[in-house]
N, C-alpha and C positions, 0 to 999 in steps of 0.2 A: 787424288781424293775424289770420291763420288758423293754427291748429295742426292738423296732419294727419299720417297715417302717411307715412314716407318712400316714395319710388318709386325704381326703379333709376336714373332720370335725375338724382336728387338726390345720388347718391353722391359725385361729384367735388366738388360744392359743400359737402357735409357735411365732407369731408376738409379742404378749404381753411378753412372756418369754424372747425373744431375746432383746427387748427394755429394759426390767428391768435389764438384765444381763450386758448390755453395757452402761447404764446410769451411769455417773461419772467414766467411765473406765479411767485408768491413761493415756492411749494413745490418748484420745480425748483431744483437747484443752479445757481449761476452758470455759464453756458456750456453747460448741459445742454439738449439739444434735446428738445422735447416728444414724447411717443409716443402721446398719447391718440387722435389721428386714426388711427394704425396699429392700436390696440386695436379701434376700431370696424370697421375693414376686416377684421381677423382674425375678430372675432365674426361678422360677416356671412358670411365665407368658411367658417367652421366650422359654420354653420347654428345659431349660438347667440344670435343677436340676436332675442330674444323680442319686443321692442317697440322701435321707433325712430320717434320723433315729431319733426317739424320745425316750427319757427315761421317763417312766411313773411309778408312784407308786399309792397307794390307794388314794392319794390326787389329782392326775392329772399329767400333764406333768411337769417334773422337768429339762429336758435338751433336746437339739437338736443339730444335726450336719448336715451340708450340704456338698455335693461334686458336683463339676461341671467341665466340660472339660476346658482345657487350650490349648493354641497354643504356640509353641516354634518356634521362628523366622517365624511366620506365618503358620506353618505346624501343622497338627493334628498328633501327634506322640503317641497317646494313653495315654497321661498323663492327670491328673486331679488335680484340686485345692481343698484342704480340707479347709472348712470354709465358713461361720462363724460356730463356735461351741459355744454353750451357755449353762450355767447351772444357775438355779435360784440362786440369791445371797445368800439366806438363806441355800442353799444346797451345796454351793461350798466347796471344801476340803473334800468331802465325797466319792470320787472315781467315781462320775457320769461321769465327763468329760473323765477320763481315760477309763471307760467302753465304752463310745461312740466312742472314738478314736480307740480302738481295734476292735469294731464291724464294723466301717467304713473301716478300713484297710482290714479286712477279706472280707467284701462285695465287695470291689473294686478288690481285688485279684481274687475273684470268677468270677467277670465280665471280667477278662482278662486285666485289666489296666496294663500299663507298669510301672507306679509309681504315686506318689502323691507329690505335692508341697504345701507349706503353708507359710504364713507370721505370725510370732509369736515369743514368748520368747524362745530363745535357751535353757535355763535351764529347761524349762518345756517339750518342744517337743523332745529334744534329747533322752529322756528316751524311746521314742516310735520308735527310729531308725532314726529320721530325723537329717540331718546335712546340713550345708552350703557347696556348691560346687562352686569353683571359676568359672567354665565354664557356670554356670547357674545363670541368674540374673533376677531381677524384678526392672525396672527403678524406681528411686526415693526413694529407701529404702536401709539402710545399709546392706551389704552383709550377715552379720552374722544372720540377722533376717529373711532372705529368705532361706528356707530349702527344701530339697527333700528327698524322700524315694523311691529308685528304687525297683521294684518287679521283673523285668526281664531285663537283659542286663545292659548296662552302662547308666549313667546319661547323657542325651544329652547336647550339648552346645548350648547356645543361650539365647535370651531374651524372657521371659514368658509374655503372655498376657492372662488375665482373660476374661470371658464373659463381654459384655458391661453392664450387670446388675450391675457390680461393680462400674461403673461410672468412 
């Protein structure tokens, strides 16, 4: 498996992959169509897709991770949001998502990011160093599902806002 930056030719496959990965996801209401593939397309269109990595094997793309800037209390503090991250349903549980996570973390450290935030399952993301911080919040979600990973300095205090692509 190869992990590499996305290319323009990957965009249709990324959309298909992400749609498949999030269809029937347990955090979507029954009958609710996933929008994660549209978020990636809008981030790309807004010029806000800071990092997009794909996992590829001999059969094609099997995973993708997106990273985009976030604002904390309206300020750019050098923090980024990780996600969406998607793995083809038939390939989940094979370490592809973990490999994408590690590569995204390394890539953002190399770019000088202060840290990453994400919204997700604590049991999964804590193994990558993410944890909930009382001083950092994302409106409308339970505190334990919004986590941060600082690379440099302290975790800032405030309310996080993602790019408008997230709707």
